[in-house]
Each structure stands twice: as C-alpha cells, then as structure tokens.
N, C-alpha and C positions, 0 to 999 in steps of 0.2 A: 349766716354767722360763720366765722372762721374757727378752726379748732385752735386750742391753747397750744403754745409752743413748748411749754415745759410741764413736767409731771410732779406730783408730790414726792418728795424724797430727793430730787435732784439738787445738786450744789450750783449755786449761782453767785455772781458778784454784781454789785451796783455799779453801772457805768457812769453815773454822775457823782463824782467825788465830793466829800465834805471836807477835804483838807487832811485827811488821814495819811499817814506815812505808808501804811501797808493796805493791801487789798483785803477787806474782810470777806469771807466766804459765809454765805447764807444758805440755809436748807429750805426749800419750799415746803411749807406745812400744810397749806391748803390753797385750793383754787376758788377765788371769790367771783361774784358776778361782774361782768364786764361794764366799764363806763364808756359808752360810745363804742369805738372800734378798737379800744385798747383793753386787752385782758389784764386783771388784776391778780395778785397772788400775796398770801400772807407768809412772811419769811421769818426765819430767826437765825442769829448768828450765836454761835456757842459761847462767845465772850460777853454776851448781853443777857440781861434778865427779862427783856421785853421783846415782843414781835413787832415787826414793821409790815407795811403794805407797799409793795412796789407795782408799777404798771409794767406790762410786758416790755414796753419801749425802752424801760430804764434798766433791764438786767440782760446777762448773757451768761452762758454756761461757764462755770469755773474750769480752768485748766487742770486736768489731772496730771500728776507728776509721776 
C-alpha cells in the first residue's frame, strides 16, 4: 500500500471544477480509508458549513502566495 500524498492541515484545491469562478481552498481535516488504489481525504472550505470527501487524484496542493 502506498503512503498518502497529503497530511492533515495542508491546503489543497479540487482539480475538477464545478463551474466556480474562483478556486476554493480546502483544508485537509482527516485521512480516510482508501478505496482501491486512490486515497481519500475529508476536507473543508472556510466558506462552507459542511465537509467534503475527495480522492487523492482529485486534489493538488494549493499555491501559497
């Protein structure tokens, strides 16, 4: 089994857009069990009240300014 690419607390963006004009930045809140070869993460955006679950293949590190 491969190691998770991201850690709790890191800032990431979702690489598959939903039509938003701006890139939302999500914080990794927890690492979840993998589904097959793709690791999963529970994330939260400060602009939203709920958490989301993204697969590792769907996110990348957010650029720091």
